[in-house]
N, C-alpha and C positions, 0 to 999 in steps of 0.2 A: 778501792778508789781513793787511797790515801793521797795520791798525787794525781792531778788531772792534767791531761796532755793537751798541748797546743799544736794544732795543725794549721798551718797557714802561711797553723802550726799544730803538729801534734804535740801539743803541749804548749805550752808554754809553758814553756816552759817553764812550766814548771818552773818552770816556767820562769824563772822571771826573765823572760826574754824582752828585749827592747823592741820598740816599734820598727827599728831598722832591720831586725832579724826576720827571716822568713824561712821556716822549717816545715817539712812536709812528710806525712806518711804517704809514700808513693804507690804502695801496692798492698793488697790484703786479699788472701784466698783462704776459704774456710772449708771447702769441700763438703758442704752440707746439702747440696742439691744433686741428687743422683742423676737427674736428667741433664745436668750440665756441670760436671764436677770441676772443670778448669775455669769456671767463671770467676772473675774478680768480684769483690764486694762492690756495690754500686758507689761510684765516685772515687774508687781506689785502684786506678791503673787498668791495664789491659788483661784480657783472659790469657791464661797460660796456654802454650802450645805443646801438646803431648807427642812424643815419639815413643812408639811401643804400646804397652798396655797398662791398665790400672784397674784395681778391684775395689769395690766399695766395702768398707768395714765399719764397725761401730767405733765412735771416737771415745775420748776420755771422760766425757760427761754426758748427762742426759740431753738429748737433742743435738749433740755435737757429732757431726759426721767425720769420716776419715777415709783414706785410701791406702792401699798397698801398692808401692811401686816396685815391681820386680827387677832383678838384675838385667841390665841391658836397656831398660826403659828410663826415660827422663823428661823433664819439662824444660822448655825455653821461656824465660821471663824477660820481657822487654819492659824495663822499669821506668823509663822516662826521666831519669835523673841526669842533669847536665854535668859535664866534667867539673870537678871541684878539687879543693885541697891543693891548689897550686900546680896541677898537672893537666895532661890532656885526657886522663881517664877519671873515673869516679873514685876519689881517694877518701871521701867521707861518707860513711853509710852505716846502717844497722840492719841486721837480718834476724828474723824470729822463725823458729821451727818448733812446732809441737810434734814430737816423734816418739817412736817406740821401735825397738829391735827384738827379734825373737831368738837371736843366737849370738854368742861371742864366737871367736875363732874365725870370723869372716870380717872383711872390710865393709864399711858403709861410707858413701860419699854424700856430703850435704850440698856443696855447690862446686862448680867448675867455671873459672873466669876466662878461659881461653876462647879463641874465636870459634873453634869447633870442639865437640866432645872428644874427638879422636886426636887432638893436638898434643895433649899431655895428661898427666894425672889430675885428679881433682885437687881442690885447693883448701878443703876442710873435711876431715875424716873422723870416723870412729874406727880405731884400729882393732886388731884381733884381741887385744887385752881389754877393750872397752874404754880406752882413753880417747879424749877428743882433742883435735888439733891437726898439726902437720909437722913433720920432722924439722923443717927449716925454722918454724916459728915456735917449736916446742909443743909437746902434748901435755894434757892435764895429768895430774898425779892421782886423781880419783876416778875410778871407772864407773860407767853406768851399768845398771843391771838389766837383764832380759825381761821382757814382757812388762815393762814399766813405762808409763808415759812420762815424758819430761818436756819442759819448755826451755829450749836453747836460744839464747840471744847472743849475737856476735856484734860488737861495736868496733868500728874501724875508723881511726884517724891516721891513715897510712903515713908512715914517716915519723909518727909520734907515739901512737898506741894502738894496740889490737888486743881486745879482751873478749872473753867468753864467760857467760853466766848460765847457770843451770837452776831453774826454778827460783829466779830472783837473786841468787847468791853468786858472788864471783867465783868462777871455776878455775880460770887461768888468766894471768896477765902475760900474754904471749909476747914474743919478740917481734916487734913491727918490722915489716919489710920497707923498702924504699918507695918513694912516691912513683907511681906509674909502673910499679913492679908487679909481681905475680898476684898479690891479694887485691890489687886494684881492678875495678870493673870496667868492661866496655859498656855499650848502651844496652846490652843484654847480658844475661848470666844463665848458665845451665844448672838445673837443680836435680841432684841425686844421680847424675851420670858420670861415668869414668871411662878412660880410654882403654883400660886393660883388665876390666873385670873386678875392680875394687869397689863395686857398687852393689852389695848384697841387698836382698829384699828389705825394704824399710817401710814402716807405717807412718803416715803423715796426716795430721788433723788440722794444722793451720800453718800458714806461711805469711810473713809481712816483711816489708822493706821500707826504710826511711832514708832521707838524703842527708843524715847527719849522725854522729855517734850519740846514742842515747846516754843519759847520765845514769849513775848507779841507783839513784833514787827512782828514776823513771822505770828502770828494769825491775827494781824491787816491787814497784806497784803492780807489775804485770803478774807476779806470782808464778804458779805452775801451770802445766798443760791443762787446757780446758777452761781455765779461769777467764772470764770475759775481760777484755782490755778496759782500763779505767776511763773515767770521763775524758773524752777527747774533744777539746775545744777547737773547732774548725776556724772560727773567726771571732773577733771582738773589736767593735768600732764604736766611735762616738762622734756625733755631729750636733751642731746647734740647730734648734728648730723653734722659731717664734720666741727667742730669748731663753729657751730652755735647752737642756742637753738630752738628746735622744741616744740611748745606748742599745746596740743590737749585738747579739752573739748567737752562735750556732754550735751545737754539739753533734758529733757523729755517733758516739756511743756514751753510755752512762752506766755506772755500776754503783749501787748503794747510795745513790745521790739524793740527799735530803733537799738541797737547793743551793742558791747563791745569795750570799749577802753582798750587796752593791756597796762598795766603799769609795769615799771621795776625800781628796785633799786639796785645800786651796792655799796657795802661797806657803807660809810657814806653819800652817795649821797641822795638827796631827790627823791621821786617818780617822774617819768616823763612818759608821754605817748609815746609809740614807734610805735603805730599802731591802726587802728580801723577796726573792722570786722562788717558789717551790720547783724542785726538779722532778724527773720522771722515774726515780728509783733506779732500777736496772733495765736497760733497753739498748737494743742495737740499731734502733731507728734514729734518723736525724731529727733534731728538734730546734726550733728557732725561739729565741727569747728577746724581749725588749723591756726597756725601763726608761721612764721620763723623769728626769731630775729637774724640779722647778727651781730656777736660780734667781735670787734677788739682787745679784750684784755682778757686774761684768768682771772679766779677768780670765786667767788661765786656771783650769780645774783638771786634776789628775784623777782617774778612776781605775779600779781594779776590782776583780771578782774574787770573793772568798768562797770557794766551793766547799761545802760541808757535807760529810758523810752522815748517815743515820746513827753511826756510833760516836759522833762528835769530832772525829778527826777532820782536818781541813787542810787546804793548800790554796795558794794564791795564783792568780792568772798574771799574765803580762799587764803592764800599765798602758793606759791610753790618755793623751792629753788633749783637751778641747778648750779653744779659746772662745769665750762668750763675749760678743760685741752687741751693744744695744741696737735695737731695730729702729729707734727714733731719737731725735733731739728733744730733750725734755729737762726743764728746770723743776725740781720737786719742791713742794712746800717745806719750809724750814721746820725744824723740830729741836726743842719745844717751841711752841708759839701760842700765847705770849711767852716771852723769855726774859731772864735776868740771871746772871750777867752775860750769858753767851748762848748761842744757838748754832746748830749745824745746817748747812746749806749743801744739798747734793744735786747732781745733774748727770745726765746721760749725753754722750756725744756719739752719734752714729757713724762719724767719719772724723778723720784727722782735721784739725781746724786751728785757726788763730783765735784764741779765746780771751775774753775779758769778763770778770765778774766784779761789778761795782755796786756800792751801797749809796743810796741817795736818801735825803730827808724828805719830809712831806711837802716842801716847797721846791724840790727839785735840785737842791744843792748837793754836790758830791761830798760824801762823808769819808769814804776810803775805797781803795782798790784792793780787793782780796786776791785777785790773780790777773795777770796780763801776759800772755805769751802763747806759744804753740803747745797743743796737747794732742795726743793720739786718741783714737776712738776708744771709748771705755766709760766706766762709771767713776765719778769723782765726788769727794766730800770735803768741804772746807768749813772752818769754824769762824764765826763772826763774834767778836768780843766787844763789849760796850766801852771798853777803854781804848780809845783811839788817839794815838800820838800823845799819850800821857793824860788825856782829858776824858772824863766819863760823860757818856752821852746821856741826855735827859730822856725821860719817858716820852713815848709818842709813837707815831706811825713812821716806818722807814720802808724803802723799797730796795729789792735786789734786782739787778739787771744783768742778765747773761747774754752775751753776744758770741756767736761762733760762726765765723764767716758771714754769711748773709742772714743767719737765723738770729732772732731776738725773742727772749721771753722775760717776763717780770713776775715777781711775787711780792706780796705785802707782808711785812714783819711788824710785830707789835712789841715794843719794849715796855715793860710794866714793872717799875721799881716799887 
């Protein structure tokens, strides 16, 4: 769980995705339920549609199920990804396969992007030498072994890059095809099927699809077959509530998660931790988290989550920005009071206003105007100095009057020399 994924964003990415980004894990199938092998994980796409047969087998890890898909059988995956990447098809995506083959010397197909399985050859193979890829986009130079579980991840940015990774490590930087060409996806894709028999029996323990090309660091975090996916951050939001900031986030899965350090930055300040929320260790259940940050000044605040593993490794989420606006008009008591030679006067504006802040002496005479003009809603602080127009004020009682549109408030100040 060295990197934790943002779904919203599966990952954030990792994250460090901006608020304008929206990336999603669109499908996830684990084949763990013998009563419904084609079922999607809750919240992750549609069930697969099987043509032919499938057989339950043991997966790569304890409690990890799998299936054997024999030659001539295949799944149809309706992934729900909208056309992207500048074309009319899906040109940006990632696919994950936990797989095992029992023989070399035969072909195996991972997916077929044509409109029907019989239209053409598959679009990503294991060839008879154990290499992965396709002739037009190049094959890998390192073969897979028989009876060994692997985690294959394919990341596609069609027209720019097309890469495959095995157990988290780059296997092949393939030659990318053109936008809307053969590697691009329709609204559905066929898994493990081929038109002319190049689809030998294959064992499958997990399949997943995303609507963007995963980064190398994200793929590395996935590790090998049977390894649970890292912390997947489904959402991370921040809103104001009674002058404070309420942060909410949800995870779909967690692995080795010690917890989340909530970090905040205000204006030009450095990031600082304002709290810690424990995680759930390793879990495939969804979990919701919340944190209230008590704010003592209005303004724009930026938040991020520092997700920390039990081994001390960490990664950051996307950032969210929250504007805190005072809930009421208020003139605060000055500080210090009594004062000499200066004091600070602060106030809240709950709405944009024409504002004046004036100082009067004890008999109501105007001493000075600290501010007169328009101000936006927010928190303000001004300094009142006893040297006014080159003359030092005498000890005594003074009054500060704040006017904002129709609102008026006053406080008493004591100058003590």
